[in-house]
C-alpha positions in Angstrom: 62.0 11.0 34.9 63.5 13.1 37.7 66.2 14.4 35.4 63.7 15.3 32.7 61.4 17.0 35.2 64.4 19.0 36.5 65.4 20.0 33.0 61.9 21.2 32.1 61.6 23.1 35.4 65.1 24.6 34.7 64.0 25.9 31.3 60.7 27.3 32.6 62.3 29.2 35.6 65.8 30.0 34.3 64.9 33.5 33.3 63.1 34.5 36.5 65.2 33.0 39.3 68.3 30.8 38.6 68.8 28.6 41.7 71.7 26.2 41.5 70.6 24.0 44.4 67.5 22.3 42.7 69.6 20.0 40.4 71.9 19.2 43.3 69.0 18.3 45.5 67.6 16.0 42.8 71.0 14.4 42.3 71.3 13.7 46.1 67.8 12.3 46.0 68.7 9.9 43.2 71.7 8.6 45.2 70.0 8.6 48.6 66.7 6.9 47.5 68.5 4.5 45.1 68.5 1.5 47.5 64.8 1.9 48.2 63.9 2.3 44.5 65.9 -0.8 43.5 64.4 -2.8 46.3 60.9 -1.9 45.1 61.8 -2.9 41.5 63.2 -6.2 42.7 60.0 -7.1 44.5 58.2 -8.3 41.3 60.9 -10.9 40.7 60.8 -12.4 44.1 63.4 -10.2 45.7 63.2 -6.9 47.6 60.1 -6.6 49.8 59.0 -10.2 49.0 61.7 -11.3 51.4 61.6 -11.2 55.2 63.5 -8.4 56.9 63.6 -6.2 53.8 62.9 -3.0 55.7 66.0 -3.5 57.8 68.0 -4.1 54.7 66.7 -1.0 53.1 67.5 1.1 56.1 71.1 -0.4 56.3 71.7 0.2 52.6 70.3 3.7 52.6 72.5 4.7 55.5 75.5 3.9 53.4 74.0 5.4 50.2 76.9 6.6 48.1 78.6 3.2 48.1 75.6 1.0 48.2 73.7 2.9 45.5 76.7 2.5 43.1 77.0 -1.2 43.9 73.3 -2.0 43.7 72.8 -0.1 40.5 75.8 -1.9 38.9 74.2 -5.3 39.9 70.7 -4.1 38.8 71.9 -2.9 35.4 71.1 0.8 35.9 74.5 2.1 36.6 74.8 3.8 33.2 71.5 5.7 33.8 72.5 6.7 37.3 75.9 8.1 36.2 74.4 9.8 33.2 71.7 11.4 35.3 74.2 12.5 37.9 76.5 14.1 35.2 73.5 15.9 33.6 72.3 17.2 36.9 75.7 18.4 38.1 76.3 20.1 34.7 72.9 21.8 35.0 73.8 23.0 38.5 77.1 24.4 37.3 75.3 26.2 34.5 72.8 27.7 36.8 75.5 28.8 39.3 77.3 30.5 36.4 74.1 32.2 35.3 73.5 33.4 38.8 76.9 34.8 39.3 76.7 36.6 35.9 73.3 38.0 36.9 74.6 39.3 40.2 77.7 41.0 38.9 
């Protein structure tokens, strides 16, 4: 959803103000908030926040977010979506940066 919303916002605003930092911010948000999102999704199956001390676990995992997001998403089964979303957002950021440099020069 975040990638789709960024893509739509990119298409709406690309002619008025090409800013390359928005897709990068969404990409960092995907990686940084990954442990929290996967903990929330595991709650319905008896894991996540259904266990004791889960907030401490979320804080510890989020503090090491590049490595732990990769590992948890591989275990959760969402690694493909995380990597695909990251590639799309990085590509979108590079295209916007190129459009900005072409508009300036």
